[in-house]
N, C-alpha and C positions, 0 to 999 in steps of 0.2 A: 594459635592463629585458627579459625575457622574452617571445617571441610567444607569444600566446594558441593554445592548439591547440581554442578551443572557440567555439560563438558568444554575444556578448552583444549583446544590444539597449542601442539608445544611453541609454535612458529605464532601465534595469535598474541596481541596486548591487551589486556581487558584493564582499564582502569576504574570501572562501574563497579561502587557494592550489587548492584539494583539489578542482578540480574534472576530470573525464576529458573525452578528445579525443573532438571531432563532437557536444558535447552542445550544446543549443542552450538559451540563457536568455532571455525575452522580456518586453517592458516592462513597468515599473513592479511587478519581482520584486525581492524583497531577500532574498540570502542571507548570513548572518553568517561570522565566523571560525569555524573548524574544524568547520564544514559537511562531510562528506566526500559530495561529486557523481558517481554512476558513468559511465560513456561510453557515447554515443549516449543521452544522456537529451533528455525533450523537456519543458522548465518555461514553461508558461504562464504568461499576461500575468494582474497581480495574485497572486502566492504573497510567500508568505515563511519563511524556512528558517531555522531558531536553529541557531545552537551545538548542538553533540553529536548532531546527526540524520546518519544515515547512509541514501543512499543508494547501491541499487546500480545496476548497465549497465541500459542499455536501459527504463528507467524512463518512463511517461507521467505528468506531473502535470497536471492541468487548471486552468483558470482557477480564481483564488479560494479555494483550496487553502492552507494553513498547516500547518507542522508543526515542531512543538515539542522542548525537550527531551527525549532519549529514545524519538525515532521510531527504529522498524530498517526500513527500507525495501528488500529483496533482490529480484535479477536479476527484468526481463519484468514488472514489476508495472503495472499501470494504475489511477490515479487518478481519478475522475471530478467534476466539478465542484463546487465548493462541500462536496465531503466537508469534515468537522469529524473534529480529532483531540484530544485530552484528555492530561494528563499529570498531573494532581494530584486527587485525588477529594476533598482537601477545602483549597480554593484558600482563601486569603485575603491584600487586598489589603497589598502589603507584604512578605509570609513567603512565605518561599521554602524548601521543603525542603532537607536534604543532596543529594538527588541524585532528579530526576524518576523515577518510572516508566517501565519500559519497556512498550512495545508493538511487536508485530512482524508487518509481514505479509513473508508466505513466499513465494518464488518462484511469479510466475504468477498470481500472484490478481488479482481485479479488484474496483475499488469503484466502487460504484452513486452518481452524482450526488447529492449532498446526505445519505447517509449519514453517522452517526456512532460515530466510534468509542471508545470507554471505555477510559480510562487501564489500561493493563497487559493487555489484551485481546492475544489470537493469533489471526492468519489464518491458517490452512494453506495450502499451497503449492496453486493453481491454485484455489484459494476462488471463488465470486463472491457478493458482497454485492448483493441489490435496492437500487435506487433510492429514499433515504429511510429505511432502514432506521436502527435502534440498536441497535449491537451491543455487549452488556455482556457478555460473555465469550466464551472462547474457540471456535473454529469449524474446524472438522475441515478437512482436506487434500480437495480437490474437490467438497467442499460449497457447496450450492446454498442461502444463507438470505436469509430478507426480512421485515419486519414491525417492531415495536415492539412487546418486543423481539425483535432477529432471531432466528429458530429455521431450524433443518433441515427444508426441505423438499423436497432430495433431492440427487441427487450431479451432479458435470458430467465428462466427459472434459477433460481436460489441451487436447482441439481445441476445449472450447464446446460439444460436446454434448452432451445430456440423456441419460443412462445409465437403462435399462430395466432393474432385475435381475429373471432369472429363478432363480428361489433364491437363492441367496450368491455370482453370478457377472453379471459383464455385461459384454460385448462391444460396442466402440463400431465405428460404420460404416466409422473410420479404421485400424483393425484391433487398438485396444489393449484389452486386460481387466484388468479389475475384479473382487477378490475381497471382499464385504464380510464385517468381519469380528466388524462390532455395528451395532447402526443407525445410531451419529453414524461411525465411521472406517470404510474402505476401503482399500486397497493396488493400488498399480497392479501388474499380474502380468508 
């Protein structure tokens, strides 16, 4: 039997063979076969990850998070405790679609505690979703969104500081410069 290159708590159940180096999987977590988990991830207590879920590198998944088929999480994402994901817009007991709806969380995004992410949504890179928010549509990169439903309330830098636009440009104290392309879209210069 090959030596594991990740930490698995004795009270977790890991059925997948595709777990990256230095990932930590804590108690009462269950990871199904064919789930793909990257390197240096931290998967906290009481989590569940179905097959056909892809988790990138350096991802933190806090307690009480369940990732259903079709969820795609890129590198450096933070998912707060009890964040909820869906993958079926018309669920029925014992009836399953041929393919579940894909939901994408882009690189560096953060999702606050108890946020709900509706199937088919894309959360852009480095976006920040406030605790308790309900995401019903795509959230652009670098957006700060919260509420029910979640609305874009501003923009943040990749370093997580608020951006203050003067006209169509914002310069963060960390040195990064952003250019506004529309009310909902900015790009890093």
